[in-house]
C-alpha positions in Angstrom: 50.0 153.4 99.3 52.6 155.5 99.2 55.2 156.6 101.6 57.5 159.4 102.6 60.8 158.4 101.3 62.8 161.8 102.4 60.8 163.6 105.5 62.8 166.8 105.2 61.6 167.2 101.8 58.1 165.3 101.6 59.1 163.2 98.6 57.2 160.2 98.5 58.3 157.0 97.5 56.0 156.8 94.1 57.1 160.1 93.3 60.5 159.3 93.6 60.0 156.1 91.4 58.5 158.3 88.5 61.0 160.6 88.8 64.2 158.3 88.5 62.2 156.9 85.8 61.8 159.6 83.9 65.6 161.1 84.6 68.7 158.8 83.8 69.8 159.1 87.4 72.9 157.6 88.1 73.6 158.5 91.8 73.1 160.6 94.7 75.0 163.6 93.9 73.2 163.7 90.7 69.6 163.4 92.0 70.7 166.2 94.4 71.8 168.5 91.9 68.7 168.2 89.6 65.6 167.3 92.4 65.2 168.7 96.3 65.6 165.0 97.8 68.2 164.2 100.1 69.9 167.4 100.5 69.1 168.4 104.5 69.7 165.6 107.1 70.7 162.6 104.8 68.7 160.0 106.8 67.2 158.8 103.7 70.4 158.3 101.8 70.6 154.5 102.1 66.7 154.2 100.8 67.5 156.7 98.1 70.3 155.0 96.8 68.1 151.6 96.8 65.6 153.1 94.5 68.6 154.6 92.3 70.5 151.2 92.0 66.3 150.2 91.0 65.4 152.2 88.6 68.7 151.4 86.5 68.1 148.4 86.5 64.6 148.9 85.2 66.1 151.1 82.7 68.7 148.7 81.7 65.7 145.7 81.6 63.9 147.9 79.2 66.9 148.4 76.8 66.6 145.1 76.5 63.9 144.7 75.4 63.7 147.6 72.6 66.8 145.8 71.0 
């Protein structure tokens, strides 16, 4: 079941993961520049940063499989 990550912008965890898997985001600032998330009350910042980190790991693992 999907959970809300960013209440202010009504972003669900599955939507955030999908976005991060299709866009090479490496920081919270890059994400804020490209999408409306974690740009108001900032209460979700820690959770969003962890999702960015996990997405980076998934990209690195995928790159390792392609070689």
